[in-house]
N, C-alpha and C positions, 0 to 999 in steps of 0.2 A: 260521840254523844250521840247524834243523829242517828247512829244506825243503834245505838242502844235503846233509842226512841222507835226503833223497829223500822225507822226509813232504809229504802236503799236509794245511793249516793253515787253521784256523778257531778264531774264538769260539765257547765253546758257555755254556750257560744250561740251567740246573736248576733250576727252581720262579723263585725269584727272587735265585738265585745267580749270579755270572758264574764262566765257568770260564776260565782265560789262553787256554789252546790246547786244542785235541783236535786229534791229530794223526792221521793216517791214512797207512797204507803195507802196499798191497794187501791191504786189507781188513780189517788188524788194526789197532785204537784204542791208544791213549795218552795218558790226561789231566794235564796240566802246569801247574798255577800256580807262580809267578813272584816271590820278594817277596825285598828285601834284604834284610831281617832278621828273624826269626821267634823274635828271643831270649824277648820279651815274650809273655805265655800269651795277651793277646787280640788279637796278630797272627795267632799260630801257631794259633788256632781258625779266625778270620778266614779263613787259605788254606787248614785240612783240609776244612773243615766243605761246602765246595762239594763237594771230591772224595766226601767219605763219603757223600753223600745220591744220587750215581751207584751204579743197583741192578744193574749190568752187573758183568763178571768182567776186565775188561781194565784194564790197566794204569794205576795213579794215580800222580803224583810231584810234590814241591814242589822247587822249584831255588831255594836261597837261599842267602847265605854264612855257612857253619855253619864252614867252617873244620875241620871233622872229617868220619870215615867216613862212608859211607852208613849210616843206618839205614833202622828199618821202625815206624810207628804204624798198627796197626790196615789193615793191609796196603796202606796208602801209605808209600814211600820219601819218605825226607826224603834229600837230597842237595846237597851243596857244589855251588854252580853254576862252581866253577873247575875243580874235581875232571872235573863233567861236560865243560864245554869241550873240557877235553886227552883227553878219550877215557878218565879214570880211572874212571870210575863208569857 
């Protein structure tokens, strides 16, 4: 889907943490973590911590099956995967 939207996509690494997708479109970056379920605190922290450790100001996002409207936590967007795929987020 990211390729279809025109992004060049790679996997990232920041210190010892992996970032699922580092997306680039015309010099603008977007960092994305993807998780099936982030309802447990342990899983949520595992997914958000690599994004919070990035020192730049490019957008950061977690895509998961939340079944909720998009929210924000410390500058990281938390977006329902189905809504994102449908272009609603």
